[in-house]
PDB file of N, CA, C and O in Angstrom:
ATOM      1  N   UNK A   1     186.959 -55.037 -91.845  1.00  0.00           N
ATOM      2  CA  UNK A   1     187.137 -53.610 -92.030  1.00  0.00           C
ATOM      3  C   UNK A   1     185.760 -52.958 -92.064  1.00  0.00           C
ATOM      4  O   UNK A   1     184.879 -53.393 -92.806  1.00  0.00           O
ATOM      5  N   UNK A   2     185.584 -51.952 -91.289  1.00  0.00           N
ATOM      6  CA  UNK A   2     184.312 -51.233 -91.217  1.00  0.00           C
ATOM      7  C   UNK A   2     184.516 -49.829 -91.751  1.00  0.00           C
ATOM      8  O   UNK A   2     184.596 -48.871 -90.983  1.00  0.00           O
ATOM      9  N   UNK A   3     184.602 -49.707 -93.060  1.00  0.00           N
ATOM     10  CA  UNK A   3     184.793 -48.406 -93.699  1.00  0.00           C
ATOM     11  C   UNK A   3     183.806 -48.307 -94.841  1.00  0.00           C
ATOM     12  O   UNK A   3     183.813 -49.141 -95.746  1.00  0.00           O
ATOM     13  N   UNK A   4     182.960 -47.298 -94.808  1.00  0.00           N
ATOM     14  CA  UNK A   4     181.965 -47.095 -95.861  1.00  0.00           C
ATOM     15  C   UNK A   4     182.282 -45.802 -96.590  1.00  0.00           C
ATOM     16  O   UNK A   4     182.074 -44.721 -96.040  1.00  0.00           O
ATOM     17  N   UNK A   5     182.789 -45.890 -97.835  1.00  0.00           N
ATOM     18  CA  UNK A   5     183.044 -44.663 -98.592  1.00  0.00           C
ATOM     19  C   UNK A   5     181.725 -43.983 -98.949  1.00  0.00           C
ATOM     20  O   UNK A   5     180.691 -44.639 -99.076  1.00  0.00           O
ATOM     21  N   UNK A   6     181.774 -42.678 -99.107  1.00  0.00           N
ATOM     22  CA  UNK A   6     180.578 -41.906 -99.403  1.00  0.00           C
ATOM     23  C   UNK A   6     180.446 -41.629-100.896  1.00  0.00           C
ATOM     24  O   UNK A   6     181.444 -41.565-101.613  1.00  0.00           O
ATOM     25  N   UNK A   7     179.227 -41.467-101.353  1.00  0.00           N
ATOM     26  CA  UNK A   7     178.958 -41.063-102.731  1.00  0.00           C
ATOM     27  C   UNK A   7     179.569 -41.988-103.765  1.00  0.00           C
ATOM     28  O   UNK A   7     179.363 -43.201-103.735  1.00  0.00           O
ATOM     29  N   UNK A   8     180.320 -41.400-104.676  1.00  0.00           N
ATOM     30  CA  UNK A   8     180.888 -42.165-105.786  1.00  0.00           C
ATOM     31  C   UNK A   8     182.346 -42.543-105.533  1.00  0.00           C
ATOM     32  O   UNK A   8     183.172 -42.495-106.444  1.00  0.00           O
ATOM     33  N   UNK A   9     182.653 -42.914-104.313  1.00  0.00           N
ATOM     34  CA  UNK A   9     184.020 -43.315-103.968  1.00  0.00           C
ATOM     35  C   UNK A   9     184.096 -44.812-103.703  1.00  0.00           C
ATOM     36  O   UNK A   9     183.114 -45.438-103.304  1.00  0.00           O
ATOM     37  N   UNK A  10     185.284 -45.374-103.932  1.00  0.00           N
ATOM     38  CA  UNK A  10     185.533 -46.783-103.648  1.00  0.00           C
ATOM     39  C   UNK A  10     186.844 -46.895-102.878  1.00  0.00           C
ATOM     40  O   UNK A  10     187.718 -46.034-102.984  1.00  0.00           O
ATOM     41  N   UNK A  11     186.966 -47.974-102.099  1.00  0.00           N
ATOM     42  CA  UNK A  11     188.207 -48.262-101.388  1.00  0.00           C
ATOM     43  C   UNK A  11     188.857 -49.440-102.105  1.00  0.00           C
ATOM     44  O   UNK A  11     188.226 -50.472-102.334  1.00  0.00           O
ATOM     45  N   UNK A  12     190.131 -49.264-102.452  1.00  0.00           N
ATOM     46  CA  UNK A  12     190.877 -50.256-103.223  1.00  0.00           C
ATOM     47  C   UNK A  12     192.051 -50.760-102.396  1.00  0.00           C
ATOM     48  O   UNK A  12     192.729 -49.978-101.730  1.00  0.00           O
ATOM     49  N   UNK A  13     192.291 -52.067-102.440  1.00  0.00           N
ATOM     50  CA  UNK A  13     193.508 -52.639-101.877  1.00  0.00           C
ATOM     51  C   UNK A  13     194.449 -52.851-103.062  1.00  0.00           C
ATOM     52  O   UNK A  13     194.211 -53.735-103.885  1.00  0.00           O
ATOM     53  N   UNK A  14     195.531 -52.039-103.159  1.00  0.00           N
ATOM     54  CA  UNK A  14     196.424 -52.147-104.318  1.00  0.00           C
ATOM     55  C   UNK A  14     197.081 -53.517-104.411  1.00  0.00           C
ATOM     56  O   UNK A  14     197.354 -54.151-103.392  1.00  0.00           O
ATOM     57  N   UNK A  15     197.334 -53.973-105.636  1.00  0.00           N
ATOM     58  CA  UNK A  15     198.070 -55.211-105.862  1.00  0.00           C
ATOM     59  C   UNK A  15     199.506 -55.007-105.411  1.00  0.00           C
ATOM     60  O   UNK A  15     200.012 -53.884-105.401  1.00  0.00           O
ATOM     61  N   UNK A  16     200.152 -56.092-105.041  1.00  0.00           N
ATOM     62  CA  UNK A  16     201.555 -56.011-104.612  1.00  0.00           C
ATOM     63  C   UNK A  16     202.445 -55.673-105.804  1.00  0.00           C
ATOM     64  O   UNK A  16     202.209 -56.137-106.920  1.00  0.00           O
ATOM     65  N   UNK A  17     203.467 -54.863-105.555  1.00  0.00           N
ATOM     66  CA  UNK A  17     204.420 -54.507-106.612  1.00  0.00           C
ATOM     67  C   UNK A  17     205.282 -55.719-106.935  1.00  0.00           C
ATOM     68  O   UNK A  17     205.688 -56.465-106.043  1.00  0.00           O
ATOM     69  N   UNK A  18     205.551 -55.901-108.204  1.00  0.00           N
ATOM     70  CA  UNK A  18     206.398 -57.019-108.619  1.00  0.00           C
ATOM     71  C   UNK A  18     207.837 -56.738-108.238  1.00  0.00           C
ATOM     72  O   UNK A  18     208.303 -55.602-108.322  1.00  0.00           O
ATOM     73  N   UNK A  19     208.544 -57.790-107.816  1.00  0.00           N
ATOM     74  CA  UNK A  19     209.966 -57.611-107.529  1.00  0.00           C
ATOM     75  C   UNK A  19     210.719 -57.723-108.833  1.00  0.00           C
ATOM     76  O   UNK A  19     210.625 -58.736-109.526  1.00  0.00           O
ATOM     77  N   UNK A  20     211.462 -56.693-109.172  1.00  0.00           N
ATOM     78  CA  UNK A  20     212.200 -56.675-110.428  1.00  0.00           C
ATOM     79  C   UNK A  20     213.662 -56.957-110.152  1.00  0.00           C
ATOM     80  O   UNK A  20     214.242 -56.478-109.178  1.00  0.00           O
ATOM     81  N   UNK A  21     214.235 -57.748-111.038  1.00  0.00           N
ATOM     82  CA  UNK A  21     215.619 -58.139-110.896  1.00  0.00           C
ATOM     83  C   UNK A  21     216.274 -58.049-112.264  1.00  0.00           C
ATOM     84  O   UNK A  21     215.732 -58.553-113.248  1.00  0.00           O
ATOM     85  N   UNK A  22     217.421 -57.417-112.332  1.00  0.00           N
ATOM     86  CA  UNK A  22     218.184 -57.333-113.573  1.00  0.00           C
ATOM     87  C   UNK A  22     219.524 -58.008-113.312  1.00  0.00           C
ATOM     88  O   UNK A  22     220.402 -57.441-112.661  1.00  0.00           O
ATOM     89  N   UNK A  23     219.669 -59.224-113.825  1.00  0.00           N
ATOM     90  CA  UNK A  23     220.881 -59.989-113.523  1.00  0.00           C
ATOM     91  C   UNK A  23     220.884 -60.304-112.040  1.00  0.00           C
ATOM     92  O   UNK A  23     219.955 -60.941-111.543  1.00  0.00           O
ATOM     93  N   UNK A  24     221.903 -59.873-111.332  1.00  0.00           N
ATOM     94  CA  UNK A  24     221.965 -60.090-109.892  1.00  0.00           C
ATOM     95  C   UNK A  24     221.617 -58.824-109.107  1.00  0.00           C
ATOM     96  O   UNK A  24     221.775 -58.786-107.886  1.00  0.00           O
ATOM     97  N   UNK A  25     221.142 -57.785-109.808  1.00  0.00           N
ATOM     98  CA  UNK A  25     220.776 -56.529-109.161  1.00  0.00           C
ATOM     99  C   UNK A  25     219.281 -56.538-108.851  1.00  0.00           C
ATOM    100  O   UNK A  25     218.454 -56.758-109.736  1.00  0.00           O
ATOM    101  N   UNK A  26     218.948 -56.298-107.589  1.00  0.00           N
ATOM    102  CA  UNK A  26     217.545 -56.212-107.175  1.00  0.00           C
ATOM    103  C   UNK A  26     217.197 -54.739-107.010  1.00  0.00           C
ATOM    104  O   UNK A  26     217.908 -54.001-106.328  1.00  0.00           O
ATOM    105  N   UNK A  27     216.109 -54.314-107.629  1.00  0.00           N
ATOM    106  CA  UNK A  27     215.668 -52.924-107.563  1.00  0.00           C
ATOM    107  C   UNK A  27     215.036 -52.679-106.191  1.00  0.00           C
ATOM    108  O   UNK A  27     214.135 -53.421-105.800  1.00  0.00           O
ATOM    109  N   UNK A  28     215.482 -51.657-105.447  1.00  0.00           N
ATOM    110  CA  UNK A  28     214.904 -51.394-104.120  1.00  0.00           C
ATOM    111  C   UNK A  28     213.454 -50.924-104.216  1.00  0.00           C
ATOM    112  O   UNK A  28     213.018 -50.418-105.249  1.00  0.00           O
ATOM    113  N   UNK A  29     212.712 -51.103-103.112  1.00  0.00           N
ATOM    114  CA  UNK A  29     211.293 -50.724-103.059  1.00  0.00           C
ATOM    115  C   UNK A  29     211.065 -49.265-103.435  1.00  0.00           C
ATOM    116  O   UNK A  29     210.065 -48.948-104.078  1.00  0.00           O
ATOM    117  N   UNK A  30     211.956 -48.390-103.054  1.00  0.00           N
ATOM    118  CA  UNK A  30     211.771 -46.966-103.321  1.00  0.00           C
ATOM    119  C   UNK A  30     211.839 -46.632-104.803  1.00  0.00           C
ATOM    120  O   UNK A  30     211.330 -45.593-105.223  1.00  0.00           O
ATOM    121  N   UNK A  31     212.458 -47.492-105.600  1.00  0.00           N
ATOM    122  CA  UNK A  31     212.596 -47.231-107.032  1.00  0.00           C
ATOM    123  C   UNK A  31     211.538 -47.969-107.851  1.00  0.00           C
ATOM    124  O   UNK A  31     211.425 -47.763-109.059  1.00  0.00           O
ATOM    125  N   UNK A  32     210.766 -48.828-107.189  1.00  0.00           N
ATOM    126  CA  UNK A  32     209.744 -49.584-107.909  1.00  0.00           C
ATOM    127  C   UNK A  32     208.561 -48.696-108.246  1.00  0.00           C
ATOM    128  O   UNK A  32     208.191 -47.807-107.479  1.00  0.00           O
ATOM    129  N   UNK A  33     207.977 -48.951-109.401  1.00  0.00           N
ATOM    130  CA  UNK A  33     206.780 -48.216-109.789  1.00  0.00           C
ATOM    131  C   UNK A  33     205.581 -48.856-109.095  1.00  0.00           C
ATOM    132  O   UNK A  33     205.449 -50.079-109.070  1.00  0.00           O
ATOM    133  N   UNK A  34     204.713 -48.024-108.535  1.00  0.00           N
ATOM    134  CA  UNK A  34     203.544 -48.541-107.838  1.00  0.00           C
ATOM    135  C   UNK A  34     202.581 -49.172-108.836  1.00  0.00           C
ATOM    136  O   UNK A  34     202.438 -48.685-109.958  1.00  0.00           O
ATOM    137  N   UNK A  35     201.922 -50.250-108.431  1.00  0.00           N
ATOM    138  CA  UNK A  35     200.935 -50.863-109.329  1.00  0.00           C
ATOM    139  C   UNK A  35     199.721 -49.959-109.495  1.00  0.00           C
ATOM    140  O   UNK A  35     199.431 -49.134-108.628  1.00  0.00           O
ATOM    141  N   UNK A  36     199.025 -50.113-110.593  1.00  0.00           N
ATOM    142  CA  UNK A  36     197.828 -49.322-110.837  1.00  0.00           C
ATOM    143  C   UNK A  36     196.602 -50.223-110.892  1.00  0.00           C
ATOM    144  O   UNK A  36     195.584 -49.865-111.483  1.00  0.00           O
ATOM    145  N   UNK A  37     196.708 -51.389-110.273  1.00  0.00           N
ATOM    146  CA  UNK A  37     195.577 -52.302-110.194  1.00  0.00           C
ATOM    147  C   UNK A  37     195.337 -52.646-108.731  1.00  0.00           C
ATOM    148  O   UNK A  37     196.237 -52.552-107.896  1.00  0.00           O
ATOM    149  N   UNK A  38     194.124 -53.039-108.447  1.00  0.00           N
ATOM    150  CA  UNK A  38     193.805 -53.433-107.089  1.00  0.00           C
ATOM    151  C   UNK A  38     192.415 -54.035-107.009  1.00  0.00           C
ATOM    152  O   UNK A  38     191.658 -54.044-107.980  1.00  0.00           O
ATOM    153  N   UNK A  39     192.102 -54.535-105.823  1.00  0.00           N
ATOM    154  CA  UNK A  39     190.804 -55.158-105.580  1.00  0.00           C
ATOM    155  C   UNK A  39     189.907 -54.209-104.812  1.00  0.00           C
ATOM    156  O   UNK A  39     190.343 -53.567-103.856  1.00  0.00           O
ATOM    157  N   UNK A  40     188.657 -54.121-105.228  1.00  0.00           N
ATOM    158  CA  UNK A  40     187.676 -53.273-104.558  1.00  0.00           C
ATOM    159  C   UNK A  40     187.280 -53.946-103.243  1.00  0.00           C
ATOM    160  O   UNK A  40     186.840 -55.095-103.237  1.00  0.00           O
ATOM    161  N   UNK A  41     187.438 -53.220-102.121  1.00  0.00           N
ATOM    162  CA  UNK A  41     187.064 -53.772-100.817  1.00  0.00           C
ATOM    163  C   UNK A  41     185.841 -53.095-100.217  1.00  0.00           C
ATOM    164  O   UNK A  41     185.219 -53.643 -99.306  1.00  0.00           O
ATOM    165  N   UNK A  42     185.485 -51.915-100.710  1.00  0.00           N
ATOM    166  CA  UNK A  42     184.268 -51.225-100.252  1.00  0.00           C
ATOM    167  C   UNK A  42     183.811 -50.263-101.345  1.00  0.00           C
ATOM    168  O   UNK A  42     184.625 -49.655-102.039  1.00  0.00           O
ATOM    169  N   UNK A  43     182.490 -50.139-101.484  1.00  0.00           N
ATOM    170  CA  UNK A  43     181.903 -49.295-102.528  1.00  0.00           C
ATOM    171  C   UNK A  43     180.983 -48.267-101.882  1.00  0.00           C
ATOM    172  O   UNK A  43     180.277 -48.572-100.922  1.00  0.00           O
ATOM    173  N   UNK A  44     180.996 -47.047-102.415  1.00  0.00           N
ATOM    174  CA  UNK A  44     180.155 -45.959-101.912  1.00  0.00           C
ATOM    175  C   UNK A  44     178.673 -46.199-102.147  1.00  0.00           C
ATOM    176  O   UNK A  44     178.259 -47.289-102.543  1.00  0.00           O
ATOM    177  N   UNK A  45     177.893 -45.179-101.899  1.00  0.00           N
ATOM    178  CA  UNK A  45     176.436 -45.300-101.910  1.00  0.00           C
ATOM    179  C   UNK A  45     175.776 -44.836-103.203  1.00  0.00           C
ATOM    180  O   UNK A  45     174.551 -44.875-103.312  1.00  0.00           O
ATOM    181  N   UNK A  46     176.559 -44.399-104.179  1.00  0.00           N
ATOM    182  CA  UNK A  46     176.000 -43.901-105.431  1.00  0.00           C
ATOM    183  C   UNK A  46     175.347 -45.045-106.205  1.00  0.00           C
ATOM    184  O   UNK A  46     176.023 -46.006-106.574  1.00  0.00           O
ATOM    185  N   UNK A  47     174.036 -44.952-106.454  1.00  0.00           N
ATOM    186  CA  UNK A  47     173.272 -46.026-107.109  1.00  0.00           C
ATOM    187  C   UNK A  47     173.791 -46.343-108.515  1.00  0.00           C
ATOM    188  O   UNK A  47     173.874 -47.514-108.886  1.00  0.00           O
ATOM    189  N   UNK A  48     174.136 -45.338-109.290  1.00  0.00           N
ATOM    190  CA  UNK A  48     174.610 -45.552-110.660  1.00  0.00           C
ATOM    191  C   UNK A  48     175.942 -46.305-110.669  1.00  0.00           C
ATOM    192  O   UNK A  48     176.153 -47.180-111.509  1.00  0.00           O
ATOM    193  N   UNK A  49     176.826 -45.973-109.752  1.00  0.00           N
ATOM    194  CA  UNK A  49     178.132 -46.633-109.673  1.00  0.00           C
ATOM    195  C   UNK A  49     177.985 -48.091-109.275  1.00  0.00           C
ATOM    196  O   UNK A  49     178.723 -48.944-109.769  1.00  0.00           O
ATOM    197  N   UNK A  50     177.047 -48.388-108.392  1.00  0.00           N
ATOM    198  CA  UNK A  50     176.846 -49.756-107.920  1.00  0.00           C
ATOM    199  C   UNK A  50     176.468 -50.718-109.051  1.00  0.00           C
ATOM    200  O   UNK A  50     176.621 -51.931-108.910  1.00  0.00           O
ATOM    201  N   UNK A  51     175.978 -50.180-110.167  1.00  0.00           N
ATOM    202  CA  UNK A  51     175.646 -51.024-111.322  1.00  0.00           C
ATOM    203  C   UNK A  51     176.902 -51.527-112.028  1.00  0.00           C
ATOM    204  O   UNK A  51     176.856 -52.540-112.727  1.00  0.00           O
ATOM    205  N   UNK A  52     178.035 -50.822-111.850  1.00  0.00           N
ATOM    206  CA  UNK A  52     179.253 -51.133-112.594  1.00  0.00           C
ATOM    207  C   UNK A  52     180.381 -51.697-111.743  1.00  0.00           C
ATOM    208  O   UNK A  52     181.176 -52.500-112.233  1.00  0.00           O
ATOM    209  N   UNK A  53     180.466 -51.296-110.485  1.00  0.00           N
ATOM    210  CA  UNK A  53     181.588 -51.683-109.628  1.00  0.00           C
ATOM    211  C   UNK A  53     181.050 -52.355-108.377  1.00  0.00           C
ATOM    212  O   UNK A  53     180.148 -51.837-107.717  1.00  0.00           O
ATOM    213  N   UNK A  54     181.622 -53.532-108.053  1.00  0.00           N
ATOM    214  CA  UNK A  54     181.184 -54.273-106.881  1.00  0.00           C
ATOM    215  C   UNK A  54     182.400 -54.731-106.083  1.00  0.00           C
ATOM    216  O   UNK A  54     183.505 -54.822-106.617  1.00  0.00           O
ATOM    217  N   UNK A  55     182.188 -55.018-104.798  1.00  0.00           N
ATOM    218  CA  UNK A  55     183.260 -55.536-103.951  1.00  0.00           C
ATOM    219  C   UNK A  55     183.780 -56.828-104.566  1.00  0.00           C
ATOM    220  O   UNK A  55     182.998 -57.692-104.962  1.00  0.00           O
ATOM    221  N   UNK A  56     185.096 -56.958-104.644  1.00  0.00           N
ATOM    222  CA  UNK A  56     185.724 -58.144-105.226  1.00  0.00           C
ATOM    223  C   UNK A  56     186.201 -57.937-106.646  1.00  0.00           C
ATOM    224  O   UNK A  56     187.016 -58.718-107.137  1.00  0.00           O
ATOM    225  N   UNK A  57     185.715 -56.902-107.325  1.00  0.00           N
ATOM    226  CA  UNK A  57     186.170 -56.608-108.685  1.00  0.00           C
ATOM    227  C   UNK A  57     187.621 -56.146-108.657  1.00  0.00           C
ATOM    228  O   UNK A  57     188.070 -55.542-107.683  1.00  0.00           O
ATOM    229  N   UNK A  58     188.343 -56.431-109.721  1.00  0.00           N
ATOM    230  CA  UNK A  58     189.697 -55.912-109.896  1.00  0.00           C
ATOM    231  C   UNK A  58     189.603 -54.710-110.817  1.00  0.00           C
ATOM    232  O   UNK A  58     188.945 -54.772-111.855  1.00  0.00           O
ATOM    233  N   UNK A  59     190.261 -53.606-110.441  1.00  0.00           N
ATOM    234  CA  UNK A  59     190.175 -52.384-111.233  1.00  0.00           C
ATOM    235  C   UNK A  59     191.568 -51.883-111.607  1.00  0.00           C
ATOM    236  O   UNK A  59     192.560 -52.167-110.935  1.00  0.00           O
ATOM    237  N   UNK A  60     191.604 -51.136-112.690  1.00  0.00           N
ATOM    238  CA  UNK A  60     192.792 -50.397-113.091  1.00  0.00           C
ATOM    239  C   UNK A  60     192.447 -48.940-112.869  1.00  0.00           C
ATOM    240  O   UNK A  60     191.416 -48.461-113.341  1.00  0.00           O
ATOM    241  N   UNK A  61     193.318 -48.223-112.143  1.00  0.00           N
ATOM    242  CA  UNK A  61     193.008 -46.839-111.797  1.00  0.00           C
ATOM    243  C   UNK A  61     194.106 -45.894-112.256  1.00  0.00           C
ATOM    244  O   UNK A  61     195.218 -46.318-112.569  1.00  0.00           O
ATOM    245  N   UNK A  62     193.776 -44.603-112.293  1.00  0.00           N
ATOM    246  CA  UNK A  62     194.704 -43.568-112.732  1.00  0.00           C
ATOM    247  C   UNK A  62     195.940 -43.541-111.837  1.00  0.00           C
ATOM    248  O   UNK A  62     195.850 -43.756-110.629  1.00  0.00           O
ATOM    249  N   UNK A  63     197.084 -43.276-112.440  1.00  0.00           N
ATOM    250  CA  UNK A  63     198.361 -43.330-111.745  1.00  0.00           C
ATOM    251  C   UNK A  63     198.424 -42.441-110.504  1.00  0.00           C
ATOM    252  O   UNK A  63     198.914 -42.873-109.460  1.00  0.00           O
ATOM    253  N   UNK A  64     197.943 -41.222-110.603  1.00  0.00           N
ATOM    254  CA  UNK A  64     198.032 -40.299-109.479  1.00  0.00           C
ATOM    255  C   UNK A  64     196.676 -40.032-108.845  1.00  0.00           C
ATOM    256  O   UNK A  64     196.491 -39.004-108.192  1.00  0.00           O
ATOM    257  N   UNK A  65     195.735 -40.933-109.026  1.00  0.00           N
ATOM    258  CA  UNK A  65     194.405 -40.733-108.476  1.00  0.00           C
ATOM    259  C   UNK A  65     194.307 -41.228-107.043  1.00  0.00           C
ATOM    260  O   UNK A  65     195.078 -42.088-106.618  1.00  0.00           O
ATOM    261  N   UNK A  66     193.362 -40.685-106.310  1.00  0.00           N
ATOM    262  CA  UNK A  66     193.025 -41.190-104.994  1.00  0.00           C
ATOM    263  C   UNK A  66     193.851 -40.666-103.843  1.00  0.00           C
ATOM    264  O   UNK A  66     194.794 -39.894-104.010  1.00  0.00           O
ATOM    265  N   UNK A  67     193.453 -41.124-102.658  1.00  0.00           N
ATOM    266  CA  UNK A  67     194.111 -40.763-101.412  1.00  0.00           C
ATOM    267  C   UNK A  67     194.562 -42.046-100.728  1.00  0.00           C
ATOM    268  O   UNK A  67     193.756 -42.941-100.474  1.00  0.00           O
ATOM    269  N   UNK A  68     195.853 -42.130-100.433  1.00  0.00           N
ATOM    270  CA  UNK A  68     196.386 -43.320 -99.778  1.00  0.00           C
ATOM    271  C   UNK A  68     196.119 -43.236 -98.279  1.00  0.00           C
ATOM    272  O   UNK A  68     196.339 -42.198 -97.655  1.00  0.00           O
ATOM    273  N   UNK A  69     195.637 -44.353 -97.705  1.00  0.00           N
ATOM    274  CA  UNK A  69     195.375 -44.429 -96.267  1.00  0.00           C
ATOM    275  C   UNK A  69     195.883 -45.775 -95.758  1.00  0.00           C
ATOM    276  O   UNK A  69     196.167 -46.678 -96.544  1.00  0.00           O
ATOM    277  N   UNK A  70     195.993 -45.900 -94.445  1.00  0.00           N
ATOM    278  CA  UNK A  70     196.383 -47.158 -93.829  1.00  0.00           C
ATOM    279  C   UNK A  70     195.296 -47.552 -92.850  1.00  0.00           C
ATOM    280  O   UNK A  70     194.963 -46.780 -91.950  1.00  0.00           O
ATOM    281  N   UNK A  71     194.734 -48.748 -93.012  1.00  0.00           N
ATOM    282  CA  UNK A  71     193.671 -49.243 -92.147  1.00  0.00           C
ATOM    283  C   UNK A  71     194.093 -50.595 -91.614  1.00  0.00           C
ATOM    284  O   UNK A  71     194.381 -51.512 -92.383  1.00  0.00           O
ATOM    285  N   UNK A  72     194.130 -50.719 -90.300  1.00  0.00           N
ATOM    286  CA  UNK A  72     194.518 -51.967 -89.640  1.00  0.00           C
ATOM    287  C   UNK A  72     195.833 -52.496 -90.207  1.00  0.00           C
ATOM    288  O   UNK A  72     195.989 -53.699 -90.414  1.00  0.00           O
ATOM    289  N   UNK A  73     196.774 -51.590 -90.456  1.00  0.00           N
ATOM    290  CA  UNK A  73     198.090 -51.981 -90.949  1.00  0.00           C
ATOM    291  C   UNK A  73     198.183 -52.259 -92.439  1.00  0.00           C
ATOM    292  O   UNK A  73     199.267 -52.559 -92.939  1.00  0.00           O
ATOM    293  N   UNK A  74     197.079 -52.167 -93.156  1.00  0.00           N
ATOM    294  CA  UNK A  74     197.079 -52.418 -94.599  1.00  0.00           C
ATOM    295  C   UNK A  74     196.935 -51.117 -95.363  1.00  0.00           C
ATOM    296  O   UNK A  74     196.164 -50.238 -94.977  1.00  0.00           O
ATOM    297  N   UNK A  75     197.686 -50.999 -96.453  1.00  0.00           N
ATOM    298  CA  UNK A  75     197.595 -49.810 -97.298  1.00  0.00           C
ATOM    299  C   UNK A  75     196.383 -49.928 -98.212  1.00  0.00           C
ATOM    300  O   UNK A  75     196.164 -50.958 -98.850  1.00  0.00           O
ATOM    301  N   UNK A  76     195.607 -48.863 -98.261  1.00  0.00           N
ATOM    302  CA  UNK A  76     194.410 -48.788 -99.092  1.00  0.00           C
ATOM    303  C   UNK A  76     194.420 -47.457 -99.828  1.00  0.00           C
ATOM    304  O   UNK A  76     195.162 -46.542 -99.470  1.00  0.00           O
ATOM    305  N   UNK A  77     193.585 -47.359-100.864  1.00  0.00           N
ATOM    306  CA  UNK A  77     193.429 -46.117-101.609  1.00  0.00           C
ATOM    307  C   UNK A  77     191.942 -45.835-101.733  1.00  0.00           C
ATOM    308  O   UNK A  77     191.166 -46.722-102.089  1.00  0.00           O
ATOM    309  N   UNK A  78     191.540 -44.599-101.439  1.00  0.00           N
ATOM    310  CA  UNK A  78     190.161 -44.173-101.666  1.00  0.00           C
ATOM    311  C   UNK A  78     190.159 -43.392-102.975  1.00  0.00           C
ATOM    312  O   UNK A  78     190.864 -42.392-103.112  1.00  0.00           O
ATOM    313  N   UNK A  79     189.356 -43.857-103.940  1.00  0.00           N
ATOM    314  CA  UNK A  79     189.291 -43.260-105.269  1.00  0.00           C
ATOM    315  C   UNK A  79     187.885 -42.792-105.590  1.00  0.00           C
ATOM    316  O   UNK A  79     186.904 -43.335-105.081  1.00  0.00           O
ATOM    317  N   UNK A  80     187.798 -41.784-106.435  1.00  0.00           N
ATOM    318  CA  UNK A  80     186.508 -41.421-107.031  1.00  0.00           C
ATOM    319  C   UNK A  80     186.261 -42.383-108.197  1.00  0.00           C
ATOM    320  O   UNK A  80     187.201 -42.937-108.766  1.00  0.00           O
ATOM    321  N   UNK A  81     185.017 -42.569-108.535  1.00  0.00           N
ATOM    322  CA  UNK A  81     184.686 -43.443-109.662  1.00  0.00           C
ATOM    323  C   UNK A  81     185.379 -42.972-110.940  1.00  0.00           C
ATOM    324  O   UNK A  81     185.768 -43.798-111.766  1.00  0.00           O
ATOM    325  N   UNK A  82     185.539 -41.668-111.117  1.00  0.00           N
ATOM    326  CA  UNK A  82     186.146 -41.127-112.335  1.00  0.00           C
ATOM    327  C   UNK A  82     187.635 -41.467-112.451  1.00  0.00           C
ATOM    328  O   UNK A  82     188.196 -41.363-113.541  1.00  0.00           O
ATOM    329  N   UNK A  83     188.293 -41.874-111.350  1.00  0.00           N
ATOM    330  CA  UNK A  83     189.696 -42.287-111.397  1.00  0.00           C
ATOM    331  C   UNK A  83     189.865 -43.743-111.810  1.00  0.00           C
ATOM    332  O   UNK A  83     190.983 -44.191-112.067  1.00  0.00           O
ATOM    333  N   UNK A  84     188.761 -44.485-111.875  1.00  0.00           N
ATOM    334  CA  UNK A  84     188.824 -45.877-112.289  1.00  0.00           C
ATOM    335  C   UNK A  84     188.719 -45.938-113.811  1.00  0.00           C
ATOM    336  O   UNK A  84     187.772 -45.427-114.409  1.00  0.00           O
ATOM    337  N   UNK A  85     189.716 -46.578-114.417  1.00  0.00           N
ATOM    338  CA  UNK A  85     189.790 -46.624-115.876  1.00  0.00           C
ATOM    339  C   UNK A  85     189.144 -47.867-116.466  1.00  0.00           C
ATOM    340  O   UNK A  85     188.580 -47.810-117.559  1.00  0.00           O
ATOM    341  N   UNK A  86     189.218 -49.000-115.755  1.00  0.00           N
ATOM    342  CA  UNK A  86     188.651 -50.255-116.266  1.00  0.00           C
ATOM    343  C   UNK A  86     188.322 -51.179-115.091  1.00  0.00           C
ATOM    344  O   UNK A  86     188.910 -51.070-114.015  1.00  0.00           O
ATOM    345  N   UNK A  87     187.381 -52.079-115.318  1.00  0.00           N
ATOM    346  CA  UNK A  87     186.963 -53.027-114.293  1.00  0.00           C
ATOM    347  C   UNK A  87     186.997 -54.431-114.865  1.00  0.00           C
ATOM    348  O   UNK A  87     186.449 -54.698-115.934  1.00  0.00           O
ATOM    349  N   UNK A  88     187.652 -55.326-114.134  1.00  0.00           N
ATOM    350  CA  UNK A  88     187.610 -56.752-114.478  1.00  0.00           C
ATOM    351  C   UNK A  88     186.736 -57.383-113.408  1.00  0.00           C
ATOM    352  O   UNK A  88     187.158 -57.520-112.260  1.00  0.00           O
ATOM    353  N   UNK A  89     185.535 -57.765-113.774  1.00  0.00           N
ATOM    354  CA  UNK A  89     184.572 -58.238-112.789  1.00  0.00           C
ATOM    355  C   UNK A  89     184.939 -59.626-112.284  1.00  0.00           C
ATOM    356  O   UNK A  89     185.568 -60.426-112.977  1.00  0.00           O
ATOM    357  N   UNK A  90     184.519 -59.877-111.051  1.00  0.00           N
ATOM    358  CA  UNK A  90     184.759 -61.162-110.395  1.00  0.00           C
ATOM    359  C   UNK A  90     184.014 -62.268-111.121  1.00  0.00           C
ATOM    360  O   UNK A  90     184.532 -63.372-111.288  1.00  0.00           O
ATOM    361  N   UNK A  91     182.810 -61.971-111.547  1.00  0.00           N
ATOM    362  CA  UNK A  91     181.990 -62.938-112.282  1.00  0.00           C
ATOM    363  C   UNK A  91     181.179 -62.167-113.318  1.00  0.00           C
ATOM    364  O   UNK A  91     180.943 -60.970-113.152  1.00  0.00           O
ATOM    365  N   UNK A  92     180.758 -62.828-114.366  1.00  0.00           N
ATOM    366  CA  UNK A  92     180.003 -62.131-115.405  1.00  0.00           C
ATOM    367  C   UNK A  92     178.670 -61.691-114.849  1.00  0.00           C
ATOM    368  O   UNK A  92     178.042 -62.395-114.059  1.00  0.00           O
ATOM    369  N   UNK A  93     178.241 -60.497-115.280  1.00  0.00           N
ATOM    370  CA  UNK A  93     176.988 -59.909-114.769  1.00  0.00           C
ATOM    371  C   UNK A  93     175.877 -60.080-115.756  1.00  0.00           C
ATOM    372  O   UNK A  93     174.753 -59.650-115.499  1.00  0.00           O
TER     373      UNK A  93
END
């Protein structure tokens, strides 16, 4: 993927939604709640942000934050740094 977000933006690949089942009833995709976690696949150019968020980190983001896009058939979200609530780093820094 050749996408470089600008400034304090990041590109996130959302985690897959869990399939929920109640007894023998399967909840359809349209009724499932979207996940609010994902993996960082690209980071913007803001120097201060680069100290905290890196490609490969898992993040928790605001429920209605960002812009959903589709790149090479995959769903992605472009978020501002302020929409990211927490970061679980790939490795300790």
